[in-house]
Phi, psi and omega in degrees: 000132184281168183294327179291317175296321178294321178292323177293323180299313183299317183291332178287320179294321177293322177295316181299318182298315182295319180294321181292322176298316180298317177301314184296319180298317180298324180290324180291324180293325176299315181292321179296321179293323180294316178301317182294323180291319176296322180295316178297319179300314179301316179294323180296311178300320180295316182295317182297318180293317177297324180291318180294320179297317183297313181294325184282328186276137181293137177275122184295141177293160177289152183291135185295147176273126181291120180295154177293128184293130180272130185283341184132177180254133181229123173233147179210156175205170179169193181200162173229133180225120179209192182156199178238144178227129172250124183233134175235124179244127174238090183264146189297126176078007179243153172292150177297137184235128177233143176209160173231130179209172177275146179156174175217136179257031184264070183045044185240048178110338182259138184251111179292329179297318182261358178052051180202165179116164178287166182240107181112145182202143169236132189218141169222126175254143181215159177219126175234120183229146172233105179067237184257015175235151182195184176219142176238144181204164176221120177254130190219144177230120177255119180289144176086000178261145176284348182283140175288163174308135189221187184240098176302327174210145177202106182214159174255152185220159172218139177253138184223165176057049180060047176060023177272344181231129179235128176244123179239140182223139180133205172279105196280155178185193181050048187291138175281357185236023180274179181283337188075226178191189004277196178068325186206130180234101186226128175232125188285344175271354178267106190231033176095191186296341179261010184272060178275132179198200183225133179240134179243124184239130175247124184235081189290142179288336182283348172233081183300138180095349181272138174219119185223144179179203188205163180230134173243120174205190188283175180295154188254010183222176178282179185237021180303139178083359177282151177300138184302331182270003177289118182254149176292135183240169177297325177298319175299316178298317180295328182278358172259017185288144173263124177251128186228149174208140176217147180220120179249128184228168178298327185259346182196171172223138175222132174228143181210130173227143181224125183251122174290163177226140179255170186277358184287321183256172180204161182292140182292153182133232184296114177299331183293344177261002180299335179291343188273146174284125191280339176101167177277172181229155183213142167230153178209163174211135182225132175234142176255131188232010178273321184301338182287339176289337183251336180221084185302136181097352181265139183221145176223130178204160181215155180204162181193170180219131177231132181233133176106017178294127178078013179287154180297161184300316180300321181291321177296321176296341180256020171088019181289336187271131179217138175224143172217123184226143181221141174239136180234132173240124185220141176224123181226140173225185181295331185277348180163174181225133174244136178218147178229128181244129176240118182244148180223118177241141176217130181216131180061244182244021178233136174239155181223134177254130178245134172241122186220087174278149172206154177214136177225129186252139179261142177232152177055053175058045173069022177285324179236137174237129182233137177184195186204153173240139174232139181227134172231132178227140175221141177255166179205171184101178181296337181262019179299139187293309185215113183294336181267355180285138179287341179202166178269317182202141167228151179222147175219125186220095174283153182217140171237121184231137175254126187257141175229165176305115180063026183200164177201159170228135181223154177235123183228147167235132183238129176241121178233129177236136182224152172253142179266181178293149181295147178277180179298131182052061183293146175246143182293326182282355183231057180284141181285095182261137180241138184233130175229134183237139183221128169248131184225116168265111187255146172231131182215150179212149176232152178216000000 
């Protein structure tokens, strides 16, 4: 075989080898494409299945966030009343007396009718409740009083049976059966620092507005003159029970409380009278609410206190019977308020009638209030102080007040004249007249 033939044979073999290799590569590429297609199809099917399973399965809700625990509801309100007072007293047969001191005579502890009490007051009322239990209290400081700041009332309470039953325990106050005010604030279960007791109130849902109940606490008077071996019994406590009822309606309001009296205590004073039964006590308040529908701004209400009910005849002769009653007529609008007060006091054998009209007008959208109070009193009965006196007492008090949000500043001048008991061989032209003058710059705030 020639060299040319050998070269051609080699070239043919090489071409055949290349062709076979190309064919083999093409077959492998086809297989790899098939494998890759199968692999992609498998992944797509798996993803579709996973998506379908996820859509079919319910998604669990997020875990709830625990709320912050509430410690309870706390509410409070109150006021502060103080100022400067200049007072000049010209009493019959006595040297003129002048003094200056801090205080306010703006219904802040001082009672003009009885001419007694501290001048100036700071007070805070509060309520703290958690669910159906809570505590109520009043912290109070009376300026001019020797007593330290104290708690006129502080008691805990619990509501049950859908708030139809309320049980209160402690130094009781905030009574649902009290007189309210003004002029007189009286609650029979409030008997001072030793007046710890229990009050039960029933407020049935089938009679909306009704509140009836009772109070068990200690005796309300001293024990002077009692035998030293006399011990307080359960019967005595039961006989000092306070019974109360109130009813509030769209057309009226009525409150009544009655305190029974036992033989263990007696009225303070003459020990020789300690053996006598001092009698029961009663307070009431009544409000008329129909007239406001026909005369907006009009109000009529009355209240009173009676002590000595059922007392022995000898006790009544010695002044155990006491009564204080008030009637109020008021008409108020944005431009001002007019009020008339009629009072009747009786103690022992002496009665006193009070007439107290007052009017206060507002200016500049209630920024300034200007007005005056006038009071006339005259007594009667066997205990009348002076038969020749034309009156027992008169008062005149003009007032200028500047009002701010939750605060005020006021200037008042008060002139009060009274007649004393007659001297020996009294003469009509020489009646024992007393004159008191007071200038009071008042500062007050509420919160």
